[in-house]
Steps between C-alpha positions, in 0.01 A plus 500: 500500500208709602543851632297659765479869607648654809212698655383775279845557341601403146761251651430141411673211670526137397254274702805306618780722625808387675578578858866589572541442869700193431756717308612662810655194660573480869395804706442565870288740691718775662244526770469140602775316322238263358527371132300708259650365180556171317778257449771636281407523129688430176493803264523282194205298607314816560597623149366181358172529680455862395553405139236222530259765635570752230468241230154423631384855525569592859551873535437557866791482755434550862789611721579685819791713634527261800532173288862445569539868587504591132651179361171389345459827316847496377471132385180571305651800328817302410291214354280718292803681371676176400188391314480827315135565617358844412405687814171633363371141451525404865307591814740521796365525844692573824420602859606716787428471866703222662844634434578801712870534468609756769163669514281466815221349278480377144196703426661837584457697170862582450565109533236421245662740257850374569393145456308573188818661351705203609238248350521696176880460493472130598247433223691704242194691407362858499161401620332239720162370357344384826638640827341361817505585861605157624276494814206680663677586839536867457561581863859482599776684692613847399845657583375585848414119552138585552239318281406701181230429249658527153200419282419843363853619440609152358201517264591853387868392433373209290282737289794737459711222354219418268454869388876505438471201270720276714195284573209406260252339748480475878432190698411402844597158654355440853425208719160591672162625383543786751830607342364496151189688606689775663773539229295478183302824527814698566757330270250457231692201351446354162585150606496293818706192596490226750520115512222304347481129438277196560599487859478876572235707328364770740593789260340344189212320651167607344335763719802568711596845623778556252290399203253778586786755537632411164150544354484844662845624408555338170813286616621174366669220702831325451520169676823384636556137622252321274688177537571559868872466455447159336288348764200481253706314245510184702874489502575452872482177690314558836691205651828648397439876520749716311802660661623810332850658500599709790368853471209389284167656625297196439664312793290717733162422324290248696326415180799297393466275812354151480156568639429787260632333205283184568188716504581660161601163344164349595335779302749489204414129464133599425626783273711240293186273477269772389725631233639154400863589571636159600550389151744779445873485543625656831632812321167544305296436818690776679437743221132398493463570868677832447248592226209388725621718788571814295191471281291473819637826624460666162135410492417742774365854437765771484806279490718622215800281543628205715873515564654154594875514589758304313864388520572345170369423154321181615290701761438780244357251249276365772380848594394595144282198439208686650530757221455239235212299657135597471358741774361284798132429494272623766426159615864421559562836677224422737604139555844605581390769734289259695762241511775735655247702722625538844865454405739724710861567443760712666552861401768586248568784277 
């Protein structure tokens, strides 16, 4: 497993890390009541998946306080503890910004500190390697119900946590160029995060605004959703689109509907032809498509890690194939970019 640096720090993460959103299981937005989690998870399956990752050199685990409202953090800690993993060998990331508790806004400095302390307890650790602001919307209500801009004070609190040794590196996740552009000079993050995959590449596309910002500020990029929640693995039948358990976030994604899946499948047929995948068994073909999708993301400048999600050992084994295959050629990168150009998908975080 190759390791790549986080910004200008001495922290190095595995090219393939594991996203921990699924560990949180079902969860619902307190503001809208809409699902923001996944179908329920089996802790033993998760343990088996984590062991597969560790056995193949994964050292990067991406979590958040809002994933199951702490459940995902506690599950990760429990699994690493059961497996006897030395804390110093792992890079654990978590985030703050979507879970406000009883505060008027999640980025209130006192809430950032409280959530950091709670994440430390959940993760059974004295420090967080990568601590992200989970979004770029810094303007929110204060105690007087009036809009307040929390950017500068939130950034100051994050750097206090770093100075105190509770955090090793600071990250910024955001969903627009405007939010990144505004936050980066103030927060001075070491690492950025957003979705990036064959169907959605505005933050890693050559010459894009964020690439220029990373050049300027010395940041690297962690890409979540490289497999687009399995859509890029050709595992869903457009004529019989998947129905997930009640409370599963994916039920609200239009990308799992027939029309969207048909468009993707047509392109995946061409991918299978180019990379000669139809001779493989179904399981090997899925792993090969996973490898293609993640290696494509990893071929872009500034990307230090791709973090597909997982629910069990089978999915974990599929995820890590990208780390054992040769880096993708420039010709294949270009061909895939042109094939999927113009793809659109619904927003998810």
